[in-house]
C-alpha positions in Angstrom: -78.2 -3.2 -106.8 -75.8 -0.5 -108.0 -76.2 -1.4 -111.7 -76.4 1.6 -114.0 -79.8 2.5 -115.4 -79.6 4.1 -118.9 -81.8 7.2 -118.6 -84.5 7.5 -121.3 -83.2 11.0 -122.2 -80.0 9.3 -123.4 -81.8 7.1 -126.0 -80.9 9.1 -129.0 -79.1 6.1 -130.5 -80.4 4.0 -133.3 -82.1 0.8 -132.2 -79.3 -1.3 -133.7 -76.8 0.2 -131.2 -75.9 -2.3 -128.5 -76.3 0.5 -125.9 -80.0 1.1 -126.7 -82.2 1.1 -123.7 -83.6 -2.4 -123.0 -86.7 -2.4 -120.8 -86.4 -6.2 -120.5 -83.2 -5.8 -118.5 -85.0 -3.5 -116.1 -87.7 -6.2 -115.9 -85.0 -8.8 -115.1 -83.7 -6.5 -112.4 -87.2 -6.4 -111.0 -87.3 -10.2 -110.9 -84.0 -10.2 -109.0 -84.9 -7.6 -106.4 -88.3 -9.3 -105.8 -86.6 -12.6 -105.3 -84.3 -11.0 -102.7 -87.1 -9.2 -100.9 -89.2 -12.4 -100.9 -86.4 -14.4 -99.4 -85.8 -11.8 -96.7 -89.4 -11.5 -95.8 -90.7 -15.0 -96.3 -87.6 -17.4 -96.5 -89.8 -20.5 -96.1 -91.9 -19.5 -99.2 -89.0 -18.4 -101.4 -86.0 -20.3 -100.1 -83.7 -19.5 -103.0 -84.7 -15.9 -103.5 -81.3 -14.7 -102.3 -79.8 -15.8 -105.7 -81.4 -12.6 -107.0 -78.1 -11.0 -106.0 -76.3 -13.3 -108.5 -78.7 -12.1 -111.2 -77.9 -8.5 -110.2 -74.2 -9.2 -110.6 -74.7 -10.4 -114.2 -76.9 -7.4 -115.1 -74.4 -5.0 -113.5 -71.4 -6.6 -115.4 -73.4 -6.4 -118.6 -74.5 -2.7 -118.3 -71.4 -1.2 -116.8 -69.0 -3.1 -119.1 -71.2 -2.0 -122.0 -70.6 1.6 -121.0 -66.9 1.1 -120.9 -66.8 -0.8 -124.2 -68.9 1.9 -126.0 -66.6 4.6 -124.7 -63.5 2.8 -125.8 -64.9 2.1 -129.2 -65.8 5.8 -129.6 -62.4 6.9 -128.2 -64.3 8.9 -125.5 -63.8 6.7 -122.4 -62.7 8.7 -119.4 -62.0 7.1 -116.0 -62.8 10.3 -114.2 -66.2 10.5 -115.9 -66.8 6.8 -115.2 -66.2 7.0 -111.5 -68.1 10.3 -111.2 -71.0 8.6 -112.7 -70.7 5.8 -110.2 -70.7 8.3 -107.4 -73.8 10.0 -108.7 -75.5 6.6 -109.0 -74.5 4.9 -105.8 -73.8 7.5 -103.2 -77.2 9.4 -102.8 -79.2 6.4 -101.7 -76.3 4.9 -99.8 -75.5 7.9 -97.6 -79.2 8.4 -96.8 -79.8 4.8 -95.7 -76.6 4.8 -93.6 -77.5 8.0 -91.9 -81.1 6.9 -91.2 -79.9 3.6 -89.8 -77.5 5.4 -87.4 -80.2 7.7 -86.2 -82.8 5.0 -85.7 -80.2 2.7 -84.2 -79.3 5.3 -81.6 -83.0 5.3 -80.7 -83.8 1.6 -80.4 -80.5 -0.3 -79.9 -78.6 -1.4 -76.9 -75.0 -0.4 -76.4 -73.4 -3.6 -77.8 -75.8 -3.6 -80.7 -75.1 0.1 -81.5 -71.4 -0.6 -81.5 -71.9 -3.4 -84.0 -74.1 -1.0 -86.1 -71.2 1.5 -86.1 -69.0 -1.2 -87.7 -71.6 -1.9 -90.3 -72.0 1.8 -91.2 -68.2 2.2 -91.5 -67.9 -0.9 -93.6 -70.8 0.1 -95.8 -69.5 3.6 -96.3 -66.1 2.3 -97.2 -67.4 -0.4 -99.6 -65.8 -3.2 -97.6 -68.9 -4.7 -96.0 -68.2 -8.0 -97.7 -64.6 -8.1 -96.3 -65.9 -7.3 -92.8 -68.6 -9.9 -92.9 -66.1 -12.4 -94.2 -64.5 -12.4 -90.8 -67.7 -11.5 -88.8 -70.2 -14.1 -89.7 -72.2 -16.1 -92.2 -74.8 -14.4 -94.3 -77.3 -17.1 -93.3 -76.5 -17.3 -89.6 -79.3 -16.7 -87.1 -77.9 -13.3 -85.9 -77.7 -12.1 -89.5 -81.3 -11.0 -89.2 -80.3 -8.4 -86.6 -77.6 -6.8 -88.8 -79.5 -3.9 -90.6 -76.8 -3.3 -93.1 -75.9 -7.0 -93.9 -77.1 -6.6 -97.5 -74.4 -4.0 -98.3 -71.9 -6.9 -98.8 -73.0 -7.1 -102.4 -72.3 -3.4 -103.0 -68.8 -3.9 -101.6 -68.2 -6.7 -104.2 -69.4 -4.5 -107.0 -67.4 -1.5 -106.2 -64.2 -3.5 -105.6 -64.8 -5.1 -109.0 -65.2 -1.7 -110.7 -62.0 -0.4 -109.2 -60.1 -3.1 -111.1 -62.2 -4.0 -114.1 -62.3 -0.8 -116.2 -58.5 -0.2 -116.0 -58.0 -3.8 -117.0 -60.3 -3.4 -120.0 -58.6 -0.1 -121.0 -55.2 -1.8 -121.0 -56.4 -4.8 -122.9 -58.3 -2.7 -125.5 -55.3 -0.5 -126.2 -53.1 -3.5 -126.7 -55.4 -5.5 -128.8 -59.2 -5.3 -129.0 -59.3 -9.0 -129.9 -57.8 -9.9 -126.5 -60.6 -8.4 -124.5 -63.1 -11.4 -124.7 -60.2 -13.8 -123.9 -59.2 -11.8 -120.9 -62.9 -11.7 -119.8 -63.2 -15.4 -120.2 -59.9 -16.0 -118.4 -61.0 -14.0 -115.4 -64.4 -15.6 -115.4 -63.0 -19.1 -115.4 -60.3 -18.4 -112.8 -62.8 -16.8 -110.5 -65.3 -19.6 -110.9 -62.7 -22.3 -110.3 -61.6 -20.4 -107.1 -65.2 -20.4 -105.9 -65.7 -24.1 -106.6 -62.4 -24.9 -104.9 -63.1 -23.1 -101.6 -66.9 -23.3 -101.2 -66.9 -26.4 -99.1 -63.8 -25.8 -96.9 -64.2 -22.0 -96.6 -67.8 -21.2 -97.3 -67.7 -17.6 -95.9 -64.7 -16.8 -98.1 -66.5 -18.2 -101.2 -69.6 -16.1 -100.4 -67.9 -12.8 -99.5 -64.4 -12.7 -101.1 -64.4 -10.5 -104.1 -62.5 -12.7 -106.5 -64.7 -15.7 -105.8 -67.6 -13.6 -107.0 -66.1 -11.7 -109.9 -67.0 -14.4 -112.4 -70.7 -13.4 -112.2 -69.8 -9.8 -113.1 -67.3 -10.7 -115.8 -69.8 -13.1 -117.4 -72.0 -10.1 -117.9 -69.0 -8.1 -119.2 -68.1 -10.9 -121.7 -71.7 -10.8 -122.9 -71.6 -7.0 -123.3 -68.5 -7.3 -125.5 -70.2 -10.0 -127.6 -73.1 -7.7 -128.3 -71.0 -4.7 -129.0 -72.0 -3.3 -132.5 -74.6 -6.0 -133.1 -78.2 -5.3 -133.8 -80.9 -6.7 -131.4 -82.5 -8.3 -134.5 -79.4 -10.3 -135.4 -80.5 -13.3 -133.2 -82.3 -16.2 -134.7 -85.9 -15.7 -133.5 -86.4 -19.4 -132.5 -83.1 -19.7 -130.9 -83.6 -16.4 -129.0 -87.0 -17.6 -127.8 -85.5 -20.8 -126.6 -82.8 -19.0 -124.8 -85.2 -16.6 -123.0 -87.4 -19.5 -121.8 -84.5 -21.6 -120.7 -82.9 -18.5 -118.9 -86.0 -17.5 -117.0 -86.6 -21.2 -116.2 -83.2 -21.5 -114.6 -83.7 -18.4 -112.5 -87.1 -19.6 -111.4 -85.7 -23.0 -110.6 -82.9 -21.3 -108.6 -85.6 -19.5 -106.5 -87.3 -22.8 -105.8 -84.5 -25.4 -105.3 -81.4 -23.5 -104.0 -81.2 -23.6 -100.2 -79.2 -21.6 -97.7 -78.1 -24.9 -96.1 -76.4 -25.9 -99.4 -72.8 -25.1 -100.4 -73.4 -21.7 -101.9 -72.3 -20.0 -104.2 -70.4 -22.9 -105.7 -72.0 -24.9 -108.5 -75.5 -23.8 -107.4 -74.7 -20.2 -108.4 -74.2 -21.3 -112.0 -78.0 -21.7 -112.3 -79.0 -18.1 -111.8 -75.9 -16.7 -113.4 -76.3 -18.8 -116.6 -80.1 -18.0 -116.5 -79.4 -14.3 -116.4 -76.9 -14.5 -119.2 -79.3 -16.4 -121.4 -82.1 -14.0 -120.8 -79.9 -11.0 -121.7 -78.3 -12.7 -124.7 -81.8 -13.6 -126.1 -82.3 -9.9 -126.8 -85.4 -7.6 -126.2 -87.5 -9.3 -129.0 -87.4 -12.8 -127.5 -90.8 -13.9 -126.3 -90.2 -13.8 -122.5 -88.2 -10.5 -122.8 -90.8 -8.8 -124.9 -94.1 -9.9 -123.3 -93.1 -10.5 -119.7 -89.9 -8.7 -118.7 -90.8 -5.6 -120.7 -94.2 -5.3 -119.0 -94.7 -1.8 -117.6 -95.1 -3.0 -114.0 -91.9 -5.0 -114.0 -90.0 -2.2 -115.7 -91.2 0.3 -113.0 -90.0 -2.0 -110.2 -86.7 -2.5 -112.0 -86.1 1.2 -112.2 -86.6 1.3 -108.4 -84.5 -1.8 -107.7 -81.5 0.0 -106.2 -83.3 2.0 -103.5 -85.6 -0.9 -103.0 -82.7 -3.1 -102.2 -81.1 -0.5 -99.9 -84.2 0.0 -97.8 -86.2 -3.2 -97.5 -83.7 -5.0 -95.4 -83.1 -2.3 -92.7 -86.8 -2.0 -92.3 -87.2 -5.8 -91.8 -84.2 -6.1 -89.6 -85.0 -3.2 -87.3 -88.6 -4.6 -87.0 -87.1 -8.0 -85.9 -84.9 -6.2 -83.3 -87.8 -4.0 -81.9 -90.2 -6.9 -81.8 -87.7 -9.4 -80.3 -88.9 -12.0 -82.8 -89.8 -12.4 -86.4 -92.5 -9.8 -87.2 -96.0 -11.0 -88.1 -97.0 -11.5 -91.7 -99.0 -8.3 -91.8 -96.2 -6.2 -90.5 -93.7 -7.7 -92.9 -96.1 -6.9 -95.8 -96.5 -3.3 -94.6 -92.8 -2.9 -94.3 -92.3 -4.1 -97.9 -95.0 -1.7 -99.1 -93.2 1.1 -97.1 -89.9 0.2 -98.9 -91.6 0.8 -102.2 -92.9 4.2 -101.1 -89.5 5.2 -99.8 -87.8 4.0 -103.0 -90.1 6.0 -105.2 -89.6 9.1 -103.1 -85.8 8.8 -103.1 -85.7 8.2 -106.8 -88.0 11.2 -107.6 -86.7 13.7 -105.0 -83.1 12.8 -104.7 -81.5 10.5 -107.2 -82.8 12.1 -110.4 -81.8 15.6 -109.1 -78.3 14.4 -108.3 -77.9 12.9 -111.7 -79.1 16.1 -113.4 -76.8 18.3 -111.4 -73.7 19.5 -113.1 -70.2 20.3 -111.9 -68.0 18.9 -109.2 -69.9 20.3 -106.2 -72.5 17.4 -106.0 -69.7 14.9 -106.1 -67.8 16.6 -103.3 -70.9 16.8 -101.2 -71.7 13.1 -101.7 -68.1 12.0 -101.0 -68.0 14.2 -97.9 -71.3 12.7 -96.6 -70.0 9.2 -97.2 -66.8 10.1 -95.3 -68.8 11.5 -92.4 -70.7 8.2 -92.1 -67.5 6.2 -92.3 -65.8 8.3 -89.6 -69.0 8.4 -87.5 -69.3 4.6 -87.6 -65.7 4.2 -86.5 -66.1 6.8 -83.7 -69.1 4.9 -82.3 -67.0 1.8 -82.1 -64.0 3.4 -80.6 -65.8 5.7 -78.1 -68.4 3.0 -77.2 -71.0 5.7 -77.6 -74.1 5.2 -75.5 -77.4 5.0 -77.3 -80.7 6.2 -75.9 -81.5 2.9 -74.2 -78.7 2.9 -71.7 -80.4 3.5 -68.4 -82.7 1.7 -65.9 -80.3 -1.1 -65.3 -80.0 -2.0 -69.0 -76.2 -1.7 -68.8 -76.2 -4.8 -66.5 -78.0 -6.8 -69.2 -75.5 -5.6 -71.9 -72.5 -6.4 -69.8 -73.8 -9.9 -69.0 -74.5 -10.5 -72.7 -71.0 -9.6 -73.8 -68.8 -10.9 -71.0 -67.4 -13.8 -73.0 -64.1 -12.9 -74.6 -62.4 -15.3 -77.0 -59.6 -16.1 -77.6 -58.7 -15.9 -73.9 -55.8 -13.7 -72.6 -52.6 -15.6 -72.2 -53.2 -18.0 -75.1 -51.3 -17.7 -78.3 -51.6 -19.4 -81.7 -50.5 -23.0 -82.0 -50.1 -24.7 -85.4 -50.9 -28.4 -85.7 -51.2 -30.4 -88.9 -51.4 -27.1 -90.8 -54.3 -25.7 -88.8 -54.2 -23.1 -86.0 -55.4 -23.7 -82.5 -54.5 -22.1 -79.1 -51.8 -22.8 -76.5 -51.0 -21.4 -73.1 -47.2 -21.8 -72.4 -47.5 -22.5 -68.7 -44.2 -23.1 -66.9 -43.9 -26.8 -66.0 -43.4 -30.0 -67.8 -46.1 -32.2 -69.5 -49.2 -30.8 -71.1 -53.0 -30.7 -70.9 -55.2 -30.9 -73.9 -58.6 -29.3 -73.7 -60.8 -30.9 -76.4 -64.4 -29.7 -77.1 -66.7 -27.1 -78.5 -67.5 -23.5 -77.5 -68.8 -24.6 -74.1 -65.3 -25.7 -73.3 -63.9 -22.4 -74.5 -65.6 -20.5 -71.7 -63.0 -21.9 -69.3 -60.1 -20.3 -71.1 -60.1 -17.3 -68.9 -60.1 -19.5 -65.8 -57.2 -21.6 -67.2 -55.2 -18.4 -67.9 -55.7 -17.2 -64.3 -54.7 -20.5 -62.7 -51.6 -20.8 -64.8 -50.8 -17.2 -64.0 -51.0 -18.0 -60.3 -48.7 -21.0 -60.7 -46.1 -19.9 -63.3 -43.5 -22.4 -62.2 -45.4 -25.7 -62.1 -48.4 -25.0 -64.3 -48.1 -27.3 -67.4 -48.8 -26.0 -70.9 -52.5 -26.0 -71.9 -53.6 -26.8 -75.5 -57.1 -25.6 -76.4 -58.3 -27.5 -79.5 -61.9 -26.5 -80.0 -64.5 -25.7 -82.7 -67.9 -24.3 -82.0 -70.7 -26.7 -82.9 -68.5 -29.7 -83.2 -69.0 -32.4 -80.6 -65.9 -34.3 -79.4 -67.5 -37.6 -80.4 -66.1 -39.7 -83.2 -68.7 -40.3 -85.9 -71.0 -37.5 -85.0 -71.3 -35.0 -87.9 -73.4 -32.1 -89.1 -73.3 -30.9 -92.7 -73.0 -27.2 -91.8 -69.9 -28.0 -89.8 -67.7 -29.8 -92.3 -64.6 -29.1 -90.3 -65.6 -31.4 -87.4 -64.0 -34.6 -88.6 -60.7 -33.0 -89.4 -60.6 -31.1 -86.1 -61.3 -34.3 -84.1 -58.6 -36.1 -85.9 -56.2 -33.3 -85.0 -57.2 -33.4 -81.3 -56.9 -37.1 -81.0 -53.5 -37.2 -82.7 -52.3 -34.5 -80.4 -53.7 -36.3 -77.4 -51.5 -39.3 -78.2 -48.3 -37.3 -78.2 -46.0 -38.2 -75.3 -45.8 -34.6 -73.9 -49.6 -34.7 -73.3 -50.4 -36.4 -70.0 -53.9 -35.0 -69.4 -56.9 -34.8 -71.6 -60.1 -32.8 -70.7 -63.2 -33.5 -72.9 -66.1 -31.1 -72.6 -69.0 -29.9 -74.7 -72.6 -28.7 -74.7 -73.9 -32.2 -74.1 -77.5 -31.0 -73.6 -77.2 -29.3 -77.0 -76.5 -32.6 -78.8 -78.5 -35.1 -76.7 -81.5 -32.9 -75.9 -81.9 -29.9 -78.1 -80.7 -31.7 -81.3 -83.0 -34.7 -80.7 -86.2 -32.5 -80.8 -88.1 -31.6 -84.0 -87.0 -28.2 -85.3 -89.3 -25.2 -84.6 -89.7 -21.9 -86.5 -87.5 -20.8 -89.4 -84.7 -23.2 -90.3 -82.2 -20.5 -91.1 -78.7 -21.7 -91.7 -76.5 -21.1 -88.6 -79.4 -21.4 -86.1 -79.9 -24.5 -83.9 -83.2 -25.3 -85.7 -81.3 -25.8 -88.9 -78.7 -28.2 -87.5 -79.2 -31.9 -88.1 -76.6 -34.0 -86.3 -76.2 -37.6 -87.2 -74.0 -40.6 -86.3 -72.2 -42.3 -89.1 -69.9 -45.3 -88.6 -66.9 -44.4 -90.8 -65.4 -47.8 -90.2 -68.3 -49.6 -92.0 -68.5 -48.9 -95.7 -72.0 -48.0 -96.7 -73.2 -47.4 -93.1 -76.4 -45.3 -92.9 -76.5 -41.9 -91.3 -78.5 -42.1 -88.1 -80.0 -38.6 -87.5 -80.6 -37.5 -84.0 -83.8 -35.6 -84.8 -85.2 -38.9 -86.3 -84.8 -40.6 -83.0 -81.7 -42.5 -83.9 -77.9 -42.3 -83.5 -77.7 -41.0 -79.9 -77.0 -44.5 -78.4 -74.2 -45.1 -80.9 -72.8 -41.6 -80.3 -72.6 -42.3 -76.5 -71.0 -45.6 -77.2 -68.4 -44.0 -79.5 -67.7 -41.4 -76.8 -67.1 -44.1 -74.2 -64.8 -46.0 -76.6 -62.8 -42.8 -77.3 -62.4 -42.1 -73.6 -61.3 -45.7 -72.9 -58.8 -45.6 -75.7 -57.2 -42.5 -74.3 -57.1 -44.1 -70.8 -55.4 -47.1 -72.3 -52.5 -44.8 -73.5 -51.8 -44.0 -69.8 -53.4 -40.5 -70.0 -55.3 -38.9 -67.2 -58.7 -38.3 -68.8 -61.4 -36.0 -67.5 -65.0 -35.5 -68.7 -66.3 -32.0 -68.1 -70.1 -31.9 -67.6 -71.9 -28.9 -68.9 -73.3 -25.9 -67.1 -77.1 -25.4 -67.1 -78.7 -24.6 -70.5 -81.9 -22.9 -71.5 -83.4 -19.9 -73.3 -84.2 -18.4 -69.9 -80.5 -18.0 -69.3 -80.2 -15.4 -72.1 -79.6 -12.1 -70.3 -81.6 -10.1 -72.8 -84.7 -12.2 -72.0 -84.9 -10.1 -68.8 -85.4 -6.8 -70.6 -88.8 -5.3 -69.9 -90.6 -2.4 -71.5 -90.3 -1.4 -75.2 -87.4 -0.3 -77.3 -89.6 2.4 -78.9 -90.4 3.8 -75.4 -88.4 2.8 -72.3 -86.4 -0.4 -71.5 -85.6 -1.6 -68.0 -84.2 -4.7 -66.3 -86.8 -7.1 -65.0 -86.3 -8.0 -61.3 -86.6 -10.3 -59.4 -85.2 -12.9 -61.9 -86.7 -16.4 -61.3 -84.1 -19.3 -61.0 -83.5 -21.8 -63.8 -84.8 -25.3 -62.9 -83.0 -28.4 -64.3 -85.2 -30.7 -66.3 -85.5 -34.4 -66.0 -83.9 -34.8 -69.4 -80.9 -32.8 -68.3 -80.5 -35.1 -65.3 -80.8 -38.2 -67.5 -78.0 -37.0 -69.9 -75.8 -36.1 -67.0 -76.4 -39.6 -65.5 -75.5 -41.3 -68.8 -72.3 -39.3 -69.1 -71.2 -40.1 -65.5 -71.9 -43.8 -66.1 -69.9 -44.1 -69.4 -67.0 -42.1 -68.0 -66.8 -44.5 -65.0 -66.8 -47.5 -67.3 -64.1 -45.9 -69.5 -61.9 -45.1 -66.5 -62.3 -41.3 -66.8 -62.8 -38.8 -64.0 -65.9 -36.5 -64.1 -65.7 -32.8 -63.4 -69.1 -31.3 -62.5 -69.5 -27.5 -62.3 -73.1 -27.9 -61.1 -72.5 -27.9 -57.3 -70.9 -24.5 -57.5 -73.6 -23.1 -59.7 -76.9 -24.6 -58.3 -78.6 -25.8 -55.2 -80.3 -29.0 -56.1 -82.5 -28.4 -59.1 -82.5 -24.6 -58.8 -79.9 -22.5 -60.5 -79.9 -18.7 -59.7 -79.5 -16.5 -62.8 
């Protein structure tokens, strides 16, 4: 993305110099950006294309570290010049894409979406997009496709790295040049070990946290030091050819076999990272580097890779928002072609002129424009600025879409077994445990109000919930690895003597209806279509997984739920089963927007009622029956929401 391109006018060095321009590295950059674009536009066809970012990190570490090493070796390295060069390289395209997204976002987005875009712009301008996304959501979640600046996370990682890496190299070099490769190796190993240690338990941290990604950049830096002062012809030709074939093979294999549903980065990221290192280490005369990566077409794309990376995703993301669904193939291809045109224009008309400009004035202008975007993004969030699409009843839709606030007021943090949940203090004795998924969490505001109205005798409420995790022993889903630990915590708390009441609630229709149907559309991680719940009897060694979508496991899951309820009843607890509210895509408020985002939006009225299906009735009947057998009491919100089969929206 932000890797430095050595301009051809700077090639007055002998070919033996390690800083000589290498067209094969630009060709490798083209492979990386084409992989990312392919994944974003056609994820089913190129499922592992997102690892192109890992290739970029290696290239960036190699090129930028090489600049630092050559400056140190010549005694001419200047931190001021280094960061000025970064500003000239990174800021022109960045401030332009941020400003364009703000302008187009004002035109097509709704108020809640525009506020989220303001956060993205501010985070991107401040080079902390990775840190914001770490707490905001998964790169692969379904709503990620509606974040036009999602891709700036990688730029954040790079710039955070380059705030720390050059000063560290300067200190190490001045103390002992021989210590530099050891320090690079130490940082690489420590960062990689951190990544491997947290990728399963904290996948978002592993993906976005800077230190868990630094190893890919320092690997390139170590390689740059290893090549310092060496001629490109020093490599054994046969060995170099083997390295280039193996390296490009590892990258190609990564594009084909790595999946967003797997624990990534983790060990899977070693494939593209090692592949990129091998290709670069092979040198420009290796067979793949010379005849494939140095091809004029690939080099031309590589020289455009940074603006291509910046522009392709906002175009695809805004198209998804405007269309309301994944754009058709023809439109996606047209948008990719448009990103090439925009990238070429920006490179020719803006970036090259900025790099040629002398003096401090261009740097001040660029820094000011970045600051304006940062302040503007924050102002949009704080002022709740209204975009163009804010009339014709659209506000009602936006309000209905964002009326769920969590954590609920009145609840505070509660630590149990080293993990944090929520607790409302109440005022009376005893305690009520609310155990379930996000559909149970919606009652938090109601609980807070009831306890506020009865401060003297309302007993404390413990809200132990995890979205996407059913409160059923043995039911698992690999994208929700925390479910088993969370259930163990909840059941251990339920058996505490101070807990006298247990309420179990969940999106029962999600698990026993939606998750038993074959998936449709894109199986993007974090979307219901990518979830694959199964029942596994942990008490029987070697027991097979019974996947719900394969038509198995639901009977065992219902039996496990009944046994769990009965075991709680046997401990003299009052046990309640909370049935779910109606579910369906027609209950999404934004499905009642009419008109066009490019013209005028309005609220569709009248709104037809939601009709309960026979399958919903069947699941509800099964839950009522098993609760009765277990001795639990059923709480049904349906009578207050619907009249028979019809539920007004």
